[in-house]
Structure formats: C-alpha cells, structure tokens
C-alpha positions in Angstrom: 12.2 11.2 -69.8 13.3 14.4 -68.1 10.6 16.7 -69.4 6.9 16.0 -69.0 5.2 15.7 -72.4 2.0 17.7 -72.9 -0.8 16.3 -75.1 -0.9 19.7 -76.7 2.6 19.0 -78.2 1.1 16.3 -80.4 -0.4 18.5 -83.1 -0.8 16.5 -86.3 0.2 13.0 -85.5 1.5 11.2 -88.6 0.9 7.4 -88.9 3.6 5.6 -90.8 3.7 1.8 -91.6 6.6 0.1 -89.9 7.6 -1.2 -93.3 8.8 2.3 -94.4 12.6 2.3 -95.1 12.9 6.0 -94.3 11.8 6.0 -90.6 15.2 7.1 -89.4 15.3 10.0 -91.9 11.9 11.2 -90.5 12.9 10.7 -86.8 16.5 12.0 -86.9 17.0 14.1 -90.1 13.8 16.1 -90.2 12.7 14.6 -93.6 9.2 15.9 -92.9 9.4 19.6 -91.7 7.3 20.7 -88.7 6.4 17.1 -87.8 5.7 17.1 -84.0 4.6 13.5 -83.4 4.5 10.2 -85.3 3.2 6.7 -84.8 5.1 3.7 -86.3 2.2 1.4 -87.0 2.4 -2.4 -86.9 -1.3 -2.9 -86.9 -3.8 -2.0 -89.6 -1.1 -0.4 -91.8 0.8 -3.7 -92.1 -0.4 -6.8 -93.8 -0.1 -10.1 -91.9 2.6 -11.3 -94.3 4.6 -8.1 -93.6 4.8 -8.4 -89.9 8.2 -10.2 -89.7 9.7 -7.7 -92.1 8.2 -4.8 -90.1 9.5 -6.0 -86.8 13.0 -6.4 -88.3 12.9 -2.9 -89.7 11.7 -1.5 -86.4 14.5 -3.4 -84.5 17.1 -1.8 -86.8 15.7 1.6 -86.2 15.7 1.2 -82.4 19.3 0.1 -82.5 20.3 3.1 -84.6 18.3 5.4 -82.2 20.1 4.0 -79.1 22.3 6.7 -77.6 21.2 9.4 -80.2 20.1 12.8 -79.1 16.7 13.7 -80.5 13.9 16.1 -79.9 10.9 16.3 -82.2 9.1 14.4 -83.5 7.7 12.5 -80.5 7.8 8.8 -81.5 5.2 6.2 -80.6 4.8 2.6 -81.7 1.4 1.0 -82.4 1.7 -2.8 -81.8 -0.7 -5.2 -83.4 -2.0 -6.6 -80.0 -0.8 -6.9 -76.4 1.3 -10.0 -77.1 3.3 -8.0 -79.7 3.6 -5.1 -77.3 5.4 -7.4 -74.8 7.7 -8.6 -77.6 8.5 -4.9 -78.4 9.3 -4.1 -74.8 12.1 -6.8 -74.9 13.7 -5.1 -78.0 17.0 -3.4 -77.6 16.6 0.4 -77.7 12.9 0.4 -76.9 13.5 3.0 -74.2 14.5 5.5 -76.9 10.8 6.0 -77.9 8.2 8.1 -76.2 5.5 5.5 -75.8 2.9 3.3 -77.4 -0.5 3.7 -79.1 -2.8 0.9 -77.9 -5.3 -0.3 -80.6 -8.7 -1.7 -80.0 -8.7 -0.5 -76.4 -11.9 -1.2 -74.5 -13.2 -3.2 -71.5 -12.5 -6.5 -73.2 -8.9 -5.7 -73.8 -8.3 -3.6 -70.7 -6.6 -6.2 -68.5 -4.2 -7.3 -71.3 -3.2 -3.6 -72.1 -3.0 -2.8 -68.3 -0.3 -5.5 -68.0 1.6 -3.9 -70.9 1.5 -0.6 -69.2 2.8 -2.0 -65.9 5.6 -3.9 -67.7 6.8 -0.9 -69.6 9.7 1.4 -68.5 8.3 4.2 -66.3 9.0 7.0 -68.7 6.9 5.6 -71.6 3.5 7.1 -72.2 0.4 5.6 -73.7 -2.3 6.6 -76.1 -5.2 4.1 -76.0 -7.3 4.1 -79.2 -11.1 4.0 -78.8 -12.2 2.3 -82.0 -14.3 -0.9 -81.2 -18.1 -1.4 -81.3 -18.1 -1.3 -77.5 -17.1 2.4 -77.7 -20.5 3.1 -79.3 -22.2 2.1 -76.1 -22.4 4.9 -73.5 -22.7 2.4 -70.6 -19.5 0.6 -71.7 -17.7 3.9 -72.1 -18.7 4.9 -68.6 -17.4 1.6 -67.3 -14.1 2.1 -69.2 -13.7 5.6 -67.9 -14.2 4.4 -64.3 -11.5 1.7 -64.8 -9.1 4.3 -66.2 -9.3 6.2 -62.9 -6.8 3.7 -61.6 -3.8 5.9 -61.1 -1.3 3.2 -62.2 -2.6 3.6 -65.7 -4.2 7.1 -65.7 -0.8 8.7 -64.9 0.7 7.0 -67.9 -1.9 8.1 -70.4 -0.9 11.1 -72.6 -4.2 11.2 -74.6 -7.0 9.0 -75.8 -7.2 8.6 -79.6 -10.5 8.3 -81.4 -10.3 5.8 -84.1 -12.8 7.2 -86.6 -12.4 4.7 -89.5 -12.8 1.7 -87.3 -15.8 3.1 -85.6 -17.4 3.9 -89.0 -16.6 0.3 -90.0 -18.6 -0.9 -87.1 -21.5 1.1 -88.5 -20.8 -0.2 -92.1 -20.0 3.4 -93.2 -17.1 5.4 -94.5 -16.4 9.1 -94.4 -17.6 11.0 -97.4 -15.1 13.3 -99.3 -17.6 16.2 -99.3 -18.6 16.1 -95.6 -16.9 16.2 -92.2 -17.2 13.3 -89.8 -19.6 15.5 -87.8 -22.2 15.3 -90.6 -22.8 11.6 -89.8 -23.3 9.4 -86.7 -19.7 9.8 -85.7 -20.5 13.3 -84.6 -22.6 12.0 -81.8 -19.9 9.5 -80.8 -17.2 12.1 -80.5 -19.5 14.3 -78.4 -20.3 11.4 -76.2 -16.7 10.4 -75.7 -15.8 14.0 -74.8 -18.6 14.3 -72.3 -17.4 11.1 -70.5 -13.6 11.4 -70.6 -12.9 15.2 -70.5 -14.5 15.8 -67.1 -12.5 12.8 -65.8 -9.3 14.6 -66.8 -8.4 12.9 -70.1 -7.4 14.6 -73.4 -8.7 13.2 -76.7 -7.4 13.5 -80.2 -9.4 13.6 -83.4 -9.7 10.9 -86.1 -8.0 11.1 -89.5 -9.6 12.8 -92.5 -8.6 10.3 -95.2 -9.1 12.5 -98.3 -5.6 14.1 -98.1 -5.9 16.1 -101.3 -8.8 18.1 -100.0 -7.7 20.6 -97.4 -11.0 22.6 -97.4 -13.0 19.9 -95.8 -10.1 19.0 -93.5 -10.0 22.6 -92.3 -13.7 22.6 -91.7 -13.6 19.3 -89.8 -10.7 20.3 -87.6 -12.5 23.5 -86.6 -15.3 21.2 -85.3 -12.7 19.0 -83.6 -11.4 22.1 -81.8 -15.0 23.1 -80.7 -15.2 19.6 -79.1 -12.0 20.3 -77.2 -9.8 17.7 -79.1 -6.1 18.5 -78.8 -4.7 17.1 -82.0 -5.5 15.0 -85.0 -4.3 11.9 -86.7 -3.0 12.5 -90.2 -1.9 10.1 -93.0 -0.1 12.5 -95.3 2.5 15.1 -94.7 0.5 17.8 -96.6 -2.1 17.7 -93.8 0.4 18.7 -91.1 0.6 22.4 -91.9 -3.2 22.7 -92.1 -3.6 21.3 -88.6 -0.8 23.3 -87.1 -2.1 26.5 -88.6 -5.5 25.8 -87.1 -4.0 25.1 -83.7 -2.7 28.6 -83.4 -4.8 30.6 -80.9 -6.9 33.6 -81.9 -5.1 36.5 -80.2 -8.4 37.8 -78.8 -8.9 34.4 -77.1 -5.3 34.6 -75.8 -5.9 38.1 -74.3 -9.2 36.9 -72.8 -7.4 33.8 -71.3 -4.7 36.1 -69.8 -7.3 38.2 -68.0 -9.3 35.2 -66.9 -6.2 33.7 -65.3 -5.3 37.0 -63.6 -6.1 36.8 -59.9 -6.5 40.5 -59.8 -9.5 40.5 -62.1 -13.1 40.7 -60.7 -15.3 37.7 -60.4 -17.2 38.7 -63.6 -16.0 41.2 -66.2 -16.5 41.9 -69.9 -13.9 41.7 -72.7 -14.6 42.2 -76.4 -18.3 42.3 -75.8 -18.4 38.9 -74.0 -18.8 38.0 -70.3 -15.8 36.5 -68.7 -16.2 34.6 -65.5 -12.9 33.1 -64.1 -14.7 30.5 -61.9 -16.3 28.9 -65.0 -13.9 29.8 -67.7 -10.7 28.8 -65.9 -10.2 25.4 -67.7 -10.9 26.9 -71.1 -8.3 29.6 -70.4 -5.6 27.1 -69.3 -6.2 25.1 -72.5 -5.9 28.3 -74.6 -2.6 29.1 -73.0 -1.3 25.6 -73.5 -2.1 25.7 -77.2 -0.5 29.1 -77.6 2.6 27.8 -75.8 3.2 25.2 -78.5 1.6 26.7 -81.6 1.5 30.5 -81.1 -1.2 33.0 -82.0 -3.0 34.4 -85.0 -2.5 38.2 -84.8 -5.4 40.5 -85.6 -5.1 44.1 -86.6 -7.8 45.2 -84.1 -8.0 44.9 -80.3 -4.4 43.9 -79.9 -2.2 46.2 -77.8 1.5 46.5 -78.4 2.5 44.4 -75.4 0.1 41.7 -76.3 1.4 41.6 -79.8 5.0 41.1 -78.6 4.0 38.4 -76.2 2.1 36.5 -78.9 4.9 36.9 -81.4 7.3 35.5 -78.9 5.4 32.2 -78.9 6.2 31.3 -82.5 
C-alpha cells in the first residue's frame, strides 16, 4: 500500500459472512453508504458445511477486485484458523485486500499466527482478536503484550480487536439488551486490556453491541468505549454505522484544547474553558483528538468557538 492506514480510519467495522453474494457491491459500488471498513468473515459467521461455498465466493471476489481501483471501505478477511489463512494467502488477488483479522489470538496460537504474518505480503496489516479465556488472565495478557513487542509483528498490527461475545461466552454470559457491556464483568476486562496494551503502543477497538435495533444503549455504550480510548467498534448491521461515526466526531472544545496543547508556543501549564491544560501530560490525548477529527470532523458548538476555529473544524468534514 502506498498510504499508511491509521487505526482511526476504521470507524464502525462491519462484519459480513463470506457467504454473502453482494460483497462486491459493498466493496466497489458503495452499497452501504459511509462504510469505512469491513471484515469478510470465514469464522464464526460461517457454518462448517458452508466453508467450501464461502471460499469459492471469496475467490470470485478477489479475482474481480484484481486490478480494480478502490478506496473505502478498507477490506479485511477473517480466516477460520491459521491453516486457512495460509490457504487464503495463496489465492489469486489476495494482495487487493488491506489485511486480516486473526481470531482467537492468544499465547497458545501466537506462533501459528506469527507464521501467517511473516508469510503475508508486506503491505497487509493485521488485527488480532482478543477473545479467548486466556485473555481474562492479566498475567497471560502481560505475557502476550511482551511477545507482541517483536517488531516483526508489532509493525504489522493496525489494531487489537476485543471480542466481547466470545469473552462473555467464556463467562457463560451474554450482553443484556437494556445494559451496556460495562455494566457486567466485561467492563473490567476492557479496562484491563487497555491498561496493558495502550501504554505499549497498541490501539484497541470495541466489541459489537448485538441488539442492532436499539441505538440508545449503543450510543451509551460507545461513549464508554471512547472513555476507555477505544478507536472504533465492531458492528453487525448497517444501521449502527451512522451512530458510531456521529459519536466519533470530536467536540469542538476538545479540538481547540488539543490545538493549544500541541502548540509549542504555549506555556507548560495553562487554563482553557475552566480546565487545566498541561502539554507534558496531555500530549497523547491531544494527538488522538486531532487524529479522530482528521477522519470524522467535529461537533460545532454555539459557544466558545471563534470564527477561525469554526472554519477549521468545518473543513474536516
């Protein structure tokens, strides 16, 4: 790829079974407006007796994509296991996609997935999914984080995906339609994963909210996702995309604060909108705010927004 992909470009990542006959319409013909990223799933979304059909459908899509100019959405494939990933790497047209989602990624599967990463074309990126019982163990998570410091794999990782449904399955639970995932034990797990992986330089994405007809709880959950520093969210229905992308817009006051924090001419400590700003400690936050604004724009407020700021935010849409 000629342009480096940012994890902030992912937004709402739509998972689609590889059995779908309309994959090319989604990828090439903008069948789903504003879709920024998608995952063609060959794992949990496909029954065992559908695997052969799914692989044939995927091969057809890859051949059709070969030589085609395309932009959004970013396209990733989720293989069933490392052996299937090697099979996919041998397919004609595989270089047309942006990368792979690696399911059930943990210390047990690390060596097998590492081999997949090393065998893949250099431009492909990877999103390991943290979704096994081992991910519930902080010591195992620390070990996995240390292993991922190997630059041969770290440099290829776009983001780590948190597999909420699989983790809840390990706990014999399911999300409740009236509550966010943070109201149960998964809230602790998300916080634990963030505190291990974020300081090590990794970005993480949020689990799916499976009740796709309820946008109120989805909005509430994604606000909590953002408070944990997660950069995007898995979705399973196109109606969820607009909700996530609207929430990813940056508050214009945060944008203005970030601009000032990143301004080398500002003092070591200053106040803005009644809050202390300290560039030495708020630098990482400010960089993330600017990256989100670059891809999703700002929410404009009627107060505390000067004319130049309003023009700059508006230009980001």
